[in-house]
C-alpha positions in Angstrom: -0.1 0.0 0.1 1.1 3.6 -0.6 0.9 6.5 1.9 -0.3 9.1 -0.5 -3.2 8.8 -3.0 -1.0 10.5 -5.7 1.4 7.7 -5.4 1.1 5.3 -8.4 2.4 1.7 -8.9 4.3 1.1 -12.2 2.2 0.7 -15.4 2.7 -2.1 -17.7 4.9 0.3 -19.8 7.3 0.5 -16.9 8.1 -3.1 -17.1 9.6 -2.5 -20.4 12.2 0.0 -19.1 15.9 -1.1 -18.6 16.6 -2.3 -15.1 19.8 -3.0 -13.3 20.0 -5.2 -10.2 22.0 -2.7 -8.2 24.0 -5.1 -6.0 26.9 -7.3 -6.1 26.3 -10.6 -7.6 26.7 -13.7 -5.3 29.6 -16.0 -6.4 27.0 -18.6 -7.5 25.2 -16.1 -9.6 28.4 -15.1 -11.6 28.5 -16.4 -15.2 32.3 -16.1 -15.1 32.3 -18.6 -12.1 30.3 -21.2 -13.8 32.3 -20.8 -17.0 35.5 -21.2 -15.4 34.3 -24.1 -13.2 32.7 -25.8 -16.3 35.9 -25.4 -18.4 38.1 -26.7 -15.6 35.8 -29.4 -14.5 35.3 -30.7 -18.1 38.9 -30.6 -18.7 39.6 -32.5 -15.4 36.9 -35.0 -16.4 38.4 -35.4 -19.8 41.8 -35.9 -18.3 40.4 -38.2 -15.6 38.8 -40.5 -18.2 41.9 -40.2 -20.5 44.1 -41.5 -17.6 41.5 -44.1 -16.9 41.3 -45.1 -20.6 45.2 -45.1 -20.8 45.4 -47.1 -17.5 42.9 -49.5 -18.8 44.9 -50.0 -22.0 47.9 -50.7 -20.0 46.1 -52.9 -17.7 44.5 -54.8 -20.6 47.7 -55.5 -22.2 49.3 -56.7 -19.0 46.2 -58.9 -17.9 45.7 -60.1 -21.4 49.4 -61.2 -21.5 49.2 -62.8 -18.2 46.0 -64.8 -19.3 47.9 -65.9 -22.5 50.8 -67.2 -20.4 48.4 -69.1 -17.9 46.6 -70.7 -20.9 49.7 -71.5 -22.6 50.9 -73.4 -19.5 47.6 -75.0 -19.0 47.4 -76.4 -22.6 51.1 -77.4 -22.7 50.5 -79.3 -19.5 47.4 -81.0 -20.8 49.2 -81.9 -24.0 52.1 -83.4 -22.1 49.7 -85.4 -19.9 47.9 -87.0 -22.9 51.1 -87.7 -24.6 52.6 -89.3 -21.5 49.5 -91.3 -21.0 49.6 -92.7 -24.4 53.4 -93.2 -24.4 53.4 -95.3 -21.4 50.4 -97.5 -22.8 52.0 -98.1 -26.1 55.3 -98.9 -24.8 53.7 -101.2 -22.2 51.8 -102.8 -25.3 55.0 -103.3 -27.4 56.6 -105.0 -24.3 53.6 -107.4 -23.7 53.6 -108.4 -27.3 57.1 -109.8 -26.9 56.4 -111.6 -23.5 56.1 -115.3 -23.7 52.8 -115.5 -21.7 51.3 -113.5 -24.6 53.1 -115.2 -27.5 52.1 -118.7 -26.1 48.3 -117.7 -25.2 47.1 -120.7 -27.1 49.2 -123.3 -25.3 49.5 -121.6 -21.8 46.4 -119.6 -21.3 46.7 -119.8 -17.6 50.0 -118.0 -17.8 48.5 -115.4 -20.1 45.6 -114.7 -17.6 48.1 -114.5 -14.7 50.3 -112.0 -16.7 47.2 -110.0 -17.6 46.1 -110.0 -14.0 49.6 -108.9 -12.7 49.6 -106.1 -15.5 46.1 -104.8 -14.7 47.1 -104.4 -11.1 50.3 -102.6 -12.0 49.1 -100.4 -14.8 45.7 -99.1 -13.6 45.3 -97.0 -16.7 44.3 -100.3 -18.5 40.6 -101.0 -17.9 40.6 -104.3 -20.0 43.1 -106.6 -21.5 42.2 -109.3 -23.9 43.3 -111.5 -26.8 41.1 -111.8 -29.9 41.3 -114.4 -32.5 41.5 -113.6 -36.2 38.0 -114.7 -36.4 36.9 -111.7 -33.9 36.0 -114.1 -31.0 37.6 -113.2 -27.6 40.1 -115.9 -26.5 41.1 -114.3 -23.1 39.7 -111.2 -21.3 40.7 -109.5 -18.1 38.6 -106.6 -16.8 40.0 -104.1 -14.3 37.4 -102.2 -12.1 39.5 -100.1 -9.7 41.5 -102.5 -7.5 39.5 -105.5 -8.6 40.6 -107.6 -11.5 37.9 -109.9 -13.1 38.8 -112.8 -15.4 35.9 -113.3 -17.8 34.7 -117.0 -18.0 34.5 -118.7 -21.2 30.8 -118.1 -21.5 31.2 -114.3 -21.0 33.7 -114.0 -23.8 32.1 -112.0 -26.9 32.4 -111.9 -30.6 34.0 -108.6 -31.5 34.2 -109.1 -35.3 31.7 -106.3 -36.0 33.5 -103.7 -34.1 35.3 -101.0 -35.9 38.6 -101.4 -34.1 38.6 -105.0 -35.0 38.2 -104.3 -38.7 41.0 -101.7 -38.5 43.1 -104.4 -36.6 42.8 -106.9 -39.4 44.7 -104.6 -41.9 47.8 -104.5 -39.4 51.1 -106.3 -40.1 53.3 -107.5 -37.4 55.0 -104.6 -35.5 52.3 -102.1 -36.3 50.1 -100.5 -33.6 46.5 -99.4 -34.2 45.1 -96.6 -31.8 41.4 -96.3 -31.8 39.5 -93.0 -31.6 38.8 -91.7 -28.2 35.2 -92.6 -27.5 32.9 -94.1 -24.7 33.3 -97.8 -23.7 30.6 -100.0 -25.0 29.7 -103.2 -23.5 27.0 -105.6 -24.9 25.8 -102.9 -27.2 25.3 -100.3 -24.4 27.4 -97.4 -23.4 28.9 -98.2 -20.1 27.7 -96.2 -17.1 29.1 -94.1 -15.6 30.7 -92.9 -18.7 34.2 -94.3 -19.4 36.2 -92.5 -22.1 38.4 -95.1 -23.6 41.0 -95.5 -26.4 41.8 -99.1 -27.6 45.3 -100.1 -28.5 45.8 -103.0 -30.8 48.8 -105.1 -31.9 49.0 -108.3 -33.8 50.4 -111.5 -32.1 53.1 -113.3 -34.1 53.0 -117.1 -34.3 55.9 -119.5 -34.8 55.8 -119.1 -38.5 55.5 -115.4 -38.2 51.8 -115.5 -39.0 49.1 -113.4 -37.0 47.5 -115.9 -34.5 45.5 -113.2 -32.7 45.4 -109.6 -31.6 46.3 -107.9 -28.2 43.8 -105.3 -27.5 44.1 -103.1 -24.6 41.4 -100.7 -23.4 43.2 -97.5 -22.2 41.1 -95.7 -19.6 41.2 -92.0 -20.4 39.2 -90.6 -17.3 42.2 -89.7 -15.5 43.9 -87.5 -18.0 40.5 -85.9 -19.0 39.6 -85.0 -15.3 41.6 -81.5 -15.2 39.7 -80.3 -18.2 36.9 -77.9 -17.6 36.7 -74.7 -15.7 39.6 -74.1 -13.3 39.4 -73.2 -9.7 39.7 -69.5 -10.5 36.3 -69.8 -12.1 37.6 -68.1 -15.2 40.1 -70.2 -17.3 38.6 -73.2 -19.1 40.4 -76.1 -21.1 38.6 -78.2 -23.5 39.6 -81.3 -25.6 38.1 -81.4 -29.0 38.5 -84.2 -31.7 39.3 -83.6 -35.4 35.5 -83.6 -36.2 34.9 -80.6 -33.8 33.1 -82.8 -31.0 33.9 -81.9 -27.4 35.5 -84.8 -25.5 36.1 -83.1 -22.4 35.9 -79.7 -20.8 32.4 -78.7 -21.9 29.2 -79.1 -20.0 27.8 -82.6 -19.8 25.0 -81.9 -22.3 27.6 -80.9 -24.9 30.5 -83.6 -24.4 30.5 -86.8 -26.5 27.8 -85.5 -28.9 28.6 -87.9 -31.5 27.9 -90.9 -29.1 25.2 -89.5 -26.8 22.8 -88.6 -29.7 22.7 -84.7 -29.0 25.3 -84.1 -31.8 26.5 -81.0 -30.1 29.8 -79.7 -31.4 32.1 -76.5 -31.7 31.5 -76.7 -35.5 27.8 -76.6 -35.0 27.8 -74.1 -32.0 30.2 -71.5 -33.7 31.4 -72.3 -37.2 33.7 -69.4 -37.3 35.5 -70.4 -34.0 35.9 -74.0 -35.3 37.5 -72.7 -38.5 40.0 -70.8 -36.5 40.7 -73.7 -34.2 41.3 -76.3 -36.7 43.5 -73.8 -38.8 46.0 -74.1 -36.0 48.8 -76.5 -37.1 50.7 -76.7 -33.9 50.1 -73.9 -31.5 48.6 -70.5 -31.8 46.6 -68.0 -30.0 43.8 -65.6 -30.9 41.0 -63.6 -29.6 37.4 -64.2 -30.4 34.1 -62.8 -29.0 35.6 -61.3 -26.1 37.6 -64.5 -25.0 41.4 -65.3 -25.5 42.0 -68.7 -26.9 45.3 -70.7 -26.8 45.2 -73.8 -29.0 47.6 -76.7 -29.4 47.0 -79.4 -32.0 48.2 -82.8 -31.4 48.5 -84.9 -34.6 48.0 -88.5 -33.0 50.1 -90.6 -35.3 53.1 -88.2 -35.2 52.8 -87.8 -31.5 53.0 -91.6 -31.1 55.6 -92.5 -33.7 58.1 -90.3 -31.7 58.0 -92.9 -28.8 56.9 -96.1 -30.7 59.5 -98.5 -32.4 56.9 -99.5 -35.0 54.5 -97.5 -37.2 51.2 -96.4 -35.5 48.0 -96.1 -37.3 45.3 -93.9 -35.5 41.6 -93.6 -36.0 41.9 -90.0 -34.8 43.7 -87.6 -36.9 44.4 -85.2 -34.2 43.3 -83.7 -31.1 42.7 -80.0 -30.4 43.5 -78.8 -26.8 41.9 -75.4 -26.5 42.3 -73.1 -23.4 40.1 -70.0 -23.0 39.6 -67.2 -20.7 37.8 -63.7 -21.0 39.8 -61.0 -22.3 40.3 -58.0 -20.0 37.2 -55.8 -19.9 37.4 -52.3 -18.6 34.8 -51.6 -15.9 33.9 -55.2 -15.8 34.6 -55.5 -12.2 32.6 -54.6 -9.1 30.0 -52.0 -10.8 29.2 -50.6 -7.4 32.7 -50.0 -6.2 33.6 -48.5 -9.6 30.6 -46.3 -9.8 31.4 -45.1 -6.3 35.0 -44.4 -7.3 34.1 -42.5 -10.4 31.4 -40.6 -8.4 33.9 -39.6 -5.7 36.5 -38.6 -8.3 33.8 -36.6 -10.2 32.7 -34.8 -7.0 36.5 -34.0 -6.2 37.0 -32.7 -9.6 34.0 -30.5 -9.7 34.7 -29.5 -6.1 38.3 -28.5 -6.9 37.2 -26.8 -10.0 34.6 -24.9 -8.1 37.2 -23.8 -5.6 39.5 -22.7 -8.3 36.8 -20.9 -10.0 35.7 -19.2 -6.7 39.4 -18.0 -6.3 39.7 -16.8 -9.9 36.5 -15.0 -9.5 37.6 -13.3 -6.2 40.8 -12.4 -8.0 38.9 -11.0 -10.8 36.6 -9.0 -8.7 39.6 -7.9 -6.6 41.3 -6.7 -9.9 38.0 -5.1 -10.9 37.6 -3.5 -7.4 41.3 -2.0 -7.7 40.4 -0.6 -11.1 37.3 1.0 -9.7 39.2 2.5 -6.8 41.9 3.8 -9.2 39.2 5.3 -11.3 37.5 6.8 -8.2 40.9 8.2 -7.2 41.2 9.9 -10.6 37.8 11.1 -10.4 38.4 12.6 -7.1 41.7 14.1 -8.4 39.9 15.6 -11.1 37.1 17.0 -8.7 39.9 18.5 -6.6 41.4 20.1 -9.6 38.0 21.3 -10.4 37.6 22.8 -7.0 40.7 24.4 -7.3 39.7 26.0 -10.7 36.3 26.9 -9.3 37.7 28.7 -6.2 40.2 30.6 -8.2 37.8 31.5 -10.9 35.0 32.5 -8.5 37.6 34.5 -6.5 39.0 36.3 -9.6 35.7 37.0 -11.4 33.6 38.3 -8.7 35.0 41.8 -8.6 35.2 42.2 -12.5 31.7 40.9 -12.9 30.4 43.1 -10.1 32.1 46.2 -11.7 30.7 45.1 -15.1 27.2 44.8 -13.7 27.4 48.1 -11.9 28.7 49.9 -15.0 26.2 48.4 -17.3 23.3 49.3 -14.8 24.6 52.8 -14.7 24.9 52.8 -18.5 21.4 51.6 -18.8 20.1 54.2 -16.5 22.1 57.0 -18.2 20.9 55.8 -21.6 17.2 55.9 -20.6 17.6 59.3 -19.1 19.4 60.4 -22.5 16.5 58.9 -24.3 13.8 60.6 -22.2 15.7 63.9 -22.3 15.7 63.7 -26.1 11.9 62.9 -26.1 11.1 65.8 -23.9 13.2 68.3 -26.0 11.5 67.1 -29.1 14.6 66.2 -30.6 13.5 63.2 -32.8 16.7 63.0 -34.9 16.3 59.5 -36.4 20.0 58.6 -36.5 20.4 59.7 -33.0 17.4 57.8 -31.7 18.5 54.7 -33.5 22.1 54.9 -32.0 20.5 55.3 -28.3 18.1 52.2 -28.9 21.2 50.3 -30.2 23.2 51.2 -26.9 20.1 50.1 -24.9 19.9 46.8 -26.7 23.6 46.1 -26.4 23.4 46.9 -22.9 20.7 44.6 -22.2 22.5 41.8 -24.0 25.6 42.6 -21.8 23.6 42.5 -18.5 22.0 39.2 -19.6 25.3 37.5 -20.1 26.6 38.9 -16.8 23.7 37.5 -15.1 24.2 34.0 -16.9 27.9 34.1 -15.7 26.7 34.8 -12.3 24.5 31.7 -12.4 27.3 29.7 -13.8 29.6 30.8 -10.9 26.8 29.9 -8.4 26.7 26.4 -9.9 30.5 26.3 -9.6 30.1 27.2 -6.0 27.8 24.2 -5.5 30.6 21.9 -6.8 33.2 23.3 -4.3 30.8 23.1 -1.3 31.7 20.6 1.4 29.4 18.1 3.2 28.9 20.1 6.3 26.4 22.3 4.7 23.9 19.2 4.9 22.0 18.4 8.0 22.0 14.6 9.2 18.4 13.7 10.3 15.8 11.1 10.4 13.0 11.4 7.8 10.6 9.3 5.6 12.2 9.0 2.3 8.7 8.1 0.8 7.4 11.4 1.7 10.4 13.2 0.3 9.9 11.5 -3.0 6.1 12.1 -2.9 6.4 15.8 -2.2 8.9 16.4 -5.0 7.0 14.5 -7.6 3.7 16.2 -6.6 5.5 19.5 -7.2 6.8 18.6 -10.7 4.0 16.5 -12.0 1.8 19.2 -13.4 4.7 21.2 -14.8 5.9 18.0 -16.7 2.4 17.2 -17.9 2.5 20.5 -19.9 5.5 19.3 -21.9 4.0 15.6 -22.5 6.1 13.9 -19.9 4.4 11.5 -17.6 5.9 11.3 -14.0 5.0 8.0 -12.1 6.0 6.5 -8.7 6.3 3.1 -7.2 7.0 3.5 -3.5 6.6 1.5 -0.2 4.3 2.8 2.5 7.3 4.2 4.4 11.1 4.1 4.1 12.8 5.6 7.2 16.4 6.4 7.2 19.0 8.6 8.8 20.6 10.6 6.1 20.7 14.1 4.6 17.3 14.8 3.1 18.3 18.0 1.5 21.0 16.3 -0.4 18.8 13.5 -1.6 16.2 16.0 -2.6 19.0 17.9 -4.7 20.2 14.7 -6.3 16.7 13.4 -7.1 15.5 16.7 -8.5 18.7 16.9 -10.6 18.4 13.4 -11.9 14.6 14.0 -12.8 15.4 17.3 -14.5 18.3 15.8 -16.3 15.9 13.1 -17.7 13.3 15.8 -18.6 16.0 17.9 -20.3 18.1 15.1 -22.3 16.0 11.8 -22.4 13.3 13.0 -24.7 14.9 14.9 -27.4 13.0 14.7 -30.7 10.0 13.2 -28.9 6.6 14.7 -27.9 5.9 12.5 -25.0 7.6 10.2 -22.5 7.7 8.7 -19.2 9.8 9.1 -16.0 9.4 6.6 -13.3 10.6 6.8 -9.7 10.9 3.5 -7.9 12.0 2.8 -4.3 12.6 -0.4 -2.7 14.2 -2.2 0.2 17.4 -3.7 -1.2 18.7 -5.2 1.9 18.8 -4.7 5.8 21.2 -1.7 5.2 20.4 -0.2 2.2 17.4 1.3 0.0 17.5 1.1 -3.7 16.1 4.3 -5.5 15.7 4.1 -9.3 14.9 6.9 -11.8 14.1 5.3 -15.0 12.9 6.9 -18.3 11.7 5.4 -21.6 13.7 8.0 -23.7 16.4 7.8 -26.3 19.0 6.2 -24.0 22.7 6.5 -23.8 25.3 4.7 -25.8 27.3 2.2 -23.8 30.7 4.1 -24.7 29.4 7.2 -22.9 28.1 5.5 -19.7 31.4 6.5 -17.9 31.9 9.8 -19.6 28.7 11.3 -18.5 30.0 11.6 -14.9 33.1 13.5 -16.1 33.0 17.4 -15.3 32.1 19.6 -18.4 31.3 16.6 -20.7 28.1 16.5 -22.6 26.7 14.4 -25.4 26.0 17.6 -27.4 25.5 21.3 -26.8 21.9 21.5 -28.2 20.2 20.9 -24.9 22.2 23.3 -23.0 23.8 22.9 -19.5 27.4 23.2 -18.2 28.2 19.6 -18.1 28.6 19.7 -14.3 25.2 18.2 -13.3 26.0 14.5 -13.1 29.5 15.1 -11.8 28.0 17.0 -8.8 25.3 14.2 -8.4 27.9 11.5 -8.3 30.0 13.6 -5.8 26.9 14.1 -3.4 25.8 10.4 -3.6 29.3 9.0 -3.0 30.8 11.5 -0.5 27.9 13.0 1.3 25.3 10.2 1.3 27.8 7.3 1.3 26.0 5.5 -1.4 26.7 4.3 -4.9 25.3 5.7 -8.3 25.0 3.3 -11.3 23.8 3.5 -14.7 22.0 1.0 -17.1 20.9 2.2 -20.6 19.7 0.7 -23.8 19.9 3.2 -26.8 16.4 3.7 -28.1 14.7 2.1 -24.9 15.6 4.4 -22.1 17.9 4.8 -19.1 17.9 3.8 -15.5 20.0 5.7 -12.9 20.2 3.6 -9.7 21.0 4.9 -6.2 22.1 2.6 -3.3 21.3 4.6 -0.2 22.5 3.7 3.3 19.9 3.7 5.7 22.3 5.1 8.1 24.4 7.7 6.3 27.9 8.5 7.4 28.2 11.7 9.8 31.0 14.2 9.0 32.9 16.5 11.3 32.6 20.3 10.8 36.2 20.3 9.4 35.8 17.5 6.8 36.3 18.8 3.3 34.7 18.1 0.1 36.7 16.3 -2.6 36.3 19.6 -4.5 37.9 21.6 -1.6 41.2 23.4 -2.5 43.0 23.8 0.8 40.4 23.6 3.4 37.9 25.7 5.5 40.1 29.0 5.4 40.3 29.2 1.6 36.6 28.3 1.3 35.7 31.0 3.8 37.7 33.5 1.9 36.0 32.7 -1.3 32.5 32.9 0.4 33.6 36.3 1.9 33.9 37.7 -1.5 30.0 38.2 -1.6 27.4 37.4 -4.0 27.7 38.5 -7.6 
């Protein structure tokens, strides 16, 4: 609410007037702070993630190299285990062929059974030892079931003539060894349960006439060398044994192993043809990365492997084995997502926090530099004002007497000329030339007096500039009433010239300050707007707005919607004797005096915001408790103190 019915709230047109905030922005309101913080933070984040990417690259190389070494060791050990398993078995087979108990199995079967029983007990990798006649019928069979050795009775002997390994054995010559494929043991047409991976070793038995009288067949139990295959204890590394057709023999899940015998037909070739092509293309040993996994493959050509430790030639049903080790390649951010997320979050917070701290320090440094520049500028202004004060004092002192004398002489001359003119009229002397000369002298004297009076007013204005603060009285008053009274005085006068004067004031605004100084400043700013803001326009609006800026200051704004002031002139308008142009009159001292009064008498600040073509806002920050001044305190315009000012004042009024 307003205290006076004449006080108006701003109209909708006032909202379009240019406004300024009038207060120092908080650090978080500074665009410079956010710009610096953003650049530093983004740079920091870029550097952080760059370092993380570089570290992950190095770590990936190191971890992948470690994985390759581990896989290579695993695959090499597995290959050595299989080779040793076969080597021992074939050497034992070759020795057994030459043993008399085997050669004389037809005449000394009990010795043969005793030898097989002892051999099965000593070489536990043999699950079955038997001799098959050339017709395919078993002659002797000894089965080993762990520590138990069982001799098959005659009625339990089977005809094996239809088995693939017997068909292959019939093509052997003396001294040759046949190695069957690695598959599951079959008894009586059924796959033995639990599954028993088995390879059959076959060698022909020589008779007295070097003819083949039978075949020694040993079932090599492959369960022991295949146990280590599969996923290692670390839960990461996996080793698999694959035959030459791409079927898993060991290391895969139960529903994938032995696909060619169990009927599900699962194979590497079927599951991933591309992976199988890369595996079978390895001739001896090689590594590669496929689908996020590191593979190390060693290929074992069976015949070549066995020929290295067999005195005779070896024929194998299986062309080669593929021992495949695999492990996941190093994956960045593949670890504990929660821990990594917390780490990245903490680093991000630290980067933004550090960037904010640096931005704050740089902002304060920038503000300090700006403040120093403003202080330097204020010192220069005060220096100019002091120089102006010395000029004013000197000019006022030197010109008072000549102006007084000139005014006296011109007044006397005017009186004498008027007396002369009256005398001529009374005497009837109407000489035209003489009367024209008298009129010309009177007109010239009138112009002279007018300019002397104008000079007198200018010197009076100068004296205001050189006046110290002690001429103002510090008192408590209501600023709302001061503004209301002033506007009420000027409103009708302004309406005659097409200028609307409006107010937006609080109900009351009490402060302890210099009411006469505020009245002087406010009047000067209103008159300045009236005189300069609406050049070339028939109408305009001047608004006075008063608000509570904070607990210690009021904000008083004088805004117009006039022609505005160019940005490059915002600082120049406060310089003494400066004017945009001389067409509107004035000495160029008005705003310099206003700035001096606001800063040095009222203890406030004066700012300007202007948009050419839209208007101007002068903004005063007025302390609610103005500074008090001692009687001896001088104005910034003072020359040498009170004594000289007194001497100037004592010269009298022009």
